[in-house]
Every structure is written in structure tokens, then in C-alpha cells.
C-alpha positions, 0 to 999 in steps of 0.5 A, a space after each residue: 694578352 687577353 687580360 690586358 685587352 679586357 682591362 683596357 676595354 673596361 677602362 675605356 667603357 666603365 659602364 659597359 655590361 659584359 656578358 659571357 656566352 658559351 655555345 658548345 659545338 657538336 663534335 661533328 660540326 667541330 670536325 667539319 669546321 676543322 676540315 674546312 679550315 685545314 683544306 683551305 690552308 687558313 692561316 688564322 682569323 682576323 677579327 676586330 672591334 668597330 665602334 662609333 664615337 658613342 661607343 656602340 660596337 658593330 656585331 654581325 648576326 650569324 646563321 647555321 652552326 654559328 648562329 648568334 651575334 659576334 664580332 665581324 671577322 673570319 678566316 685569313 686565306 693563304 697568301 693574304 695579309 691579316 689587315 686585308 683579310 679583316 677588310 674583306 670579312 667586314 665587306 662580306 659580313 656587314 657590307 661596309 668597305 673602308 681604307 
């Protein structure tokens, strides 16, 4: 599935420059994040690509242990639909509400 998504992206944006970034997470931070998600009964994550007609992609700037740029998204809470979680996360992270 990931390969199919990557190939579709490259077909749609042949001039895009793709860069891989690896940000190792210290074990203590990983355990803290794991505990946080398990205690909230997180069902998974909702993340998406938002782009305009010119192909520019929206990124969210994160701080703390996840400092850096990433696609907007986050945790799907218990009892929450993935599409609702995505809309909520977009509103929380970049201040945009839609449909």
C-alpha cells in the first residue's frame, strides 16, 4: 500500500523533490508517548495531505519531542470516526475548519 501511494505521488508530482528524514526518539520519550496513547485508548492516527491547485502541501510545525515539520494529523480518540478526528486535528494544528 505504501509503495502504491508513493508511486501515485510521484506520478502526480514528477518534479517534486522527496527527502527522507529520520528523527530518532529516545527510549524514555517513546515509552511516555506509548503510555499516553494507551491510557487514552487511542484507536490509531488520522493524517492527510492537504494541497492547493498549485500542488503546495500544508505542513504543521511541531515542538517538543516531535519538533520539526510534518503532515497535520493526530490521534483518533475512542468513539471517534477517523474523518472526524482528521477534521479536529486540522482545526487544532493549523486553525482551519472545513466540511
